[in-house]
ZAMARGU-4260 file (C-alpha; in steps of 0.2 Angstrom, whole numbers, plus 5000, padded with zeros to 4 digits):
<rodrens>
0) 4519/5424/5002 | 4522/5435/5018 | 4536/5423/5023 | 4544/5425/5006 | 4543/5444/5006
5) 4551/5444/5023 | 4566/5433/5018 | 4568/5444/5002 | 4568/5460/5013 | 4581/5452/5024
10) 4592/5448/5009 | 4591/5465/5002 | 4596/5473/5019 | 4610/5461/5021 | 4617/5467/5005
15) 4620/5484/5012 | 4632/5478/5025 | 4651/5483/5023 | 4662/5469/5018 | 4679/5465/5025
20) 4690/5480/5028 | 4703/5484/5015 | 4721/5484/5021 | 4728/5502/5023 | 4739/5509/5009
25) 4757/5509/5015 | 4765/5526/5016 | 4782/5523/5008 | 4795/5537/5009 | 4802/5542/4992
30) 4820/5538/4990 | 4834/5551/4992 | 4841/5556/4976 | 4854/5569/4980 | 4866/5561/4992
35) 4883/5570/4992 | 4899/5564/4999 | 4915/5575/5003 | 4931/5572/5013 | 4935/5585/5026
40) 4953/5581/5033 | 4951/5563/5041 | 4932/5563/5040 | 4919/5558/5027 | 4904/5570/5027
45) 4887/5564/5019 | 4873/5577/5016 | 4856/5575/5008 | 4839/5584/5007 | 4828/5582/5022
50) 4815/5568/5016 | 4798/5577/5013 | 4788/5566/5001 | 4781/5549/4999 | 4781/5538/4983
55) 4764/5545/4980 | 4770/5563/4980 | 4762/5567/4996 | 4770/5575/5012 | 4779/5563/5022
60) 4773/5566/5040 | 4783/5554/5050 | 4801/5547/5050 | 4806/5534/5062 | 4825/5535/5057
65) 4837/5536/5043 | 4849/5522/5041 | 4867/5524/5033 | 4874/5510/5023 | 4893/5509/5018
70) 4902/5497/5007 | 4921/5496/5008 | 4932/5490/4994 | 4951/5487/4995 | 4958/5493/4978
75) 4974/5485/4971 | 4978/5501/4961 | 4982/5519/4965 | 4968/5530/4973 | 4956/5536/4960
80) 4959/5522/4947 | 4944/5521/4937 | 4948/5504/4929 | 4939/5495/4943 | 4920/5496/4941
85) 4910/5503/4955 | 4897/5492/4964 | 4880/5491/4954 | 4865/5499/4963 | 4856/5482/4963
90) 4870/5474/4972 | 4874/5487/4985 | 4861/5482/4998 | 4868/5464/4998 | 4886/5470/5000
95) 4885/5485/5011 | 4884/5486/5030 | 4872/5497/5040 | 4885/5508/5050 | 4873/5519/5059
100) 4856/5528/5059 | 4849/5545/5063 | 4834/5542/5075 | 4819/5552/5075 | 4824/5561/5091
105) 4840/5567/5083 | 4834/5572/5066 | 4833/5591/5071 | 4851/5591/5078 | 4857/5583/5062
110) 4849/5596/5051 | 4858/5611/5043 | 4846/5622/5033 | 4836/5610/5022 | 4849/5596/5022
115) 4854/5582/5034 | 4872/5580/5038 | 4881/5564/5044 | 4899/5562/5048 | 4909/5545/5046
120) 4926/5541/5051 | 4930/5525/5041 | 4947/5517/5038 | 4956/5526/5024 | 4968/5512/5020
125) 4967/5493/5021 | 4977/5484/5034 | 4990/5481/5021 | 4991/5499/5016 | 4980/5498/5000
130) 4968/5512/4995 | 4950/5510/5000 | 4935/5515/4990 | 4919/5519/5000 | 4901/5518/4993
135) 4887/5526/5003 | 4868/5526/5003 | 4854/5531/5015 | 4837/5523/5018 | 4822/5533/5026
140) 4811/5523/5037 | 4793/5529/5039 | 4780/5523/5051 | 4775/5507/5041 | 4788/5506/5027
145) 4805/5511/5021 | 4811/5519/5006 | 4822/5512/4992 | 4841/5515/4994 | 4846/5532/4989
150) 4858/5536/4975 | 4876/5529/4978 | 4889/5542/4983 | 4907/5536/4980 | 4924/5542/4987
155) 4942/5536/4987 | 4950/5546/5002 | 4966/5555/4998 | 4980/5562/5009 | 4974/5579/5015
160) 4985/5592/5022 | 4983/5600/5039 | 4975/5618/5038 | 4985/5632/5031 | 4994/5643/5043
165) 4999/5661/5045 | 4983/5668/5038 | 4983/5687/5037 | 4969/5699/5031 | 4974/5716/5026
170) 4962/5730/5020 | 4967/5739/5005 | 4958/5751/4993 | 4954/5737/4980 | 4948/5725/4994
175) 4954/5713/5007 | 4971/5704/5003 | 4973/5687/5011 | 4990/5678/5013 | 4994/5661/5020
180) 5007/5648/5021 | 5006/5632/5011 | 5004/5616/5023 | 5018/5603/5020 | 5011/5590/5032
185) 4996/5578/5030 | 4983/5574/5043 | 4986/5555/5042 | 4999/5543/5037 | 4992/5541/5019
190) 5007/5550/5012 | 5013/5567/5007 | 4998/5579/5007 | 4990/5583/4990 | 4987/5602/4988
195) 4980/5607/4972 | 4973/5624/4978 | 4964/5633/4991 | 4946/5637/4996 | 4942/5654/5004
200) 4928/5656/5017 | 4921/5672/5023 | 4909/5674/5038 | 4904/5687/5051 | 4916/5689/5066
205) 4914/5675/5078 | 4903/5665/5067 | 4913/5650/5059 | 4907/5643/5042 | 4896/5627/5043
210) 4901/5611/5035 | 4890/5614/5020 | 4895/5632/5017 | 4901/5636/5000 | 4918/5645/4997
215) 4918/5663/4990 | 4930/5658/4976 | 4922/5649/4961 | 4938/5639/4958 | 4952/5634/4969
220) 4965/5647/4971 | 4982/5641/4966 | 4993/5654/4974 | 4994/5658/4993 | 4986/5675/4991
225) 4969/5681/4987 | 4960/5698/4986 | 4942/5698/4991 | 4930/5713/4987 | 4917/5711/5001
230) 4904/5724/5007 | 4910/5737/5019 | 4911/5731/5037 | 4919/5718/5048 | 4924/5701/5041
235) 4932/5685/5046 | 4941/5674/5034 | 4947/5655/5034 | 4956/5645/5021 | 4956/5626/5017
240) 4969/5617/5007 | 4960/5607/4992 | 4966/5590/4987 | 4953/5587/4974 | 4939/5598/4967
245) 4928/5583/4963 | 4915/5579/4965 | 4918/5573/4978 | 4927/5588/4985 | 4942/5583/4996
250) 4950/5597/5007 | 4957/5600/5024 | 4949/5608/5039 | 4948/5627/5040 | 4963/5637/5045
255) 4963/5649/5061 | 4952/5664/5057 | 4959/5681/5052 | 4948/5696/5056 | 4948/5713/5046
260) 4938/5729/5045 | 4935/5734/5027 | 4930/5751/5023 | 4931/5763/5009 | 4949/5768/5006
265) 4948/5776/4990 | 4949/5795/4991 | 4938/5807/4981 | 4946/5817/4967 | 4954/5833/4971
270) 4947/5850/4966 | 4952/5854/4948 | 4958/5872/4952 | 4959/5884/4967 | 4959/5903/4965
275) 4966/5915/4978 | 4958/5932/4978 | 4967/5946/4988 | 4956/5958/4997 | 4959/5970/5011
280) 4968/5960/5025 | 4960/5944/5019 | 4962/5930/5006 | 4946/5923/4998 | 4948/5906/4991
285) 4937/5899/4977 | 4938/5881/4970 | 4928/5870/4958 | 4916/5858/4967 | 4920/5840/4967
290) 4908/5827/4961 | 4908/5812/4972 | 4893/5802/4979 | 4900/5801/4997 | 4908/5818/4998
295) 4909/5825/5015 | 4917/5842/5012 | 4933/5851/5010 | 4949/5854/5020 | 4959/5870/5018
300) 4977/5872/5023 | 4989/5887/5023 | 5007/5884/5020 | 5021/5896/5025 | 5038/5890/5023
305) 5040/5873/5031 | 5023/5875/5041 | 5006/5868/5035 | 4992/5874/5045 | 4974/5867/5044
310) 4962/5881/5044 | 4946/5870/5044 | 4942/5861/5060 | 4929/5850/5051 | 4926/5848/5032
315) 4918/5863/5024 | 4902/5860/5014 | 4904/5876/5003 | 4917/5877/4989 | 4924/5894/4996
320) 4934/5900/5011 | 4939/5917/5018 | 4956/5917/5027 | 4956/5932/5040 | 4970/5926/5050
325) 4984/5931/5039 | 4999/5943/5042 | 5001/5958/5031 | 5016/5956/5019 | 5019/5938/5022
330) 5020/5926/5007 | 5008/5911/5008 | 5001/5898/4997 | 4985/5887/5000 | 4980/5869/4998
335) 4962/5862/4996 | 4957/5844/4998 | 4941/5834/4996 | 4936/5822/5010 | 4923/5808/5009
340) 4911/5801/5022 | 4925/5788/5026 | 4938/5801/5030 | 4948/5798/5014 | 4956/5814/5009
345) 4961/5818/4991 | 4977/5825/4984 | 4979/5844/4987 | 4975/5857/4974 | 4987/5871/4976
350) 4987/5890/4973 | 5001/5901/4968 | 5010/5911/4982 | 5000/5926/4988 | 5006/5941/4998
355) 4993/5953/5006 | 4999/5970/5004 | 4999/5983/5017 | 4984/5995/5016 | 4989/6011/5007
</rodrens>
């Protein structure tokens, strides 16, 4: 009996042992879903969100590399011909070639904001001069598994112009007016450049726009001039010639910059009326106050024949002035202008001619 109980106890204790360890659940990066392709001059730019999640919806903590795949098709028709179907997603990995990768050590350098940027320089024509259609996808490789291919991004390169030349920026009361010259040469031998419009980029002086920056115009500008209404301050502008709005967007490199200082150039309104009151050996001027949020004050001028003398070294805060520097018996008239904080001066409000009589 004792032997039986001992064996039973051993069996019960043995049941408490752990079984064979289960294999770890693989951490699979989620597939990228927002891959975007654009053409900038003779380069193809790919951008997509930095991989951050796994297929289980958890944070992706380790990325070994991100591989870039490309599939090239030589089209028998003109660029952009939609009659030839694109490669299906299921066939892409079989047909494509891994052209490069962004290794873990280089991910930070390839990141712009929250997106990754990759530049490709593929052939834009086949060896016999036919147009080429390029299809791209990216695959994220984690510590133990890799993602499914991203969405496919497709582009047919076009003949893109060289950057516009002769860009000038002129500050005017209504804004900054830009003018430039239409480019007539392409960056490659694809043919005459296609110019369907222009994109305008504004930045701080000495700070060039990034590859992913968005133009300030909402649609391509068809003329070779554009008026911007930025905040007051110093600005730098660049222009790109657009071949296709897309998507995908196809455009030239940016022009040389044009710098400008934009400030308030709109003067305040002039005083409505100015009254000159004659007193003993003096002229007292009174005028209506001007309503302007940035009003600095008023300038007073005395006119005698062809001479216009400024009587106020700096703008007056009050809406009255006493001229004690007159000559008795001489005819004068006066002008009063309003001045704002930017130094803009209104049109003058004028008095009638006044003559201070001799004292009886």
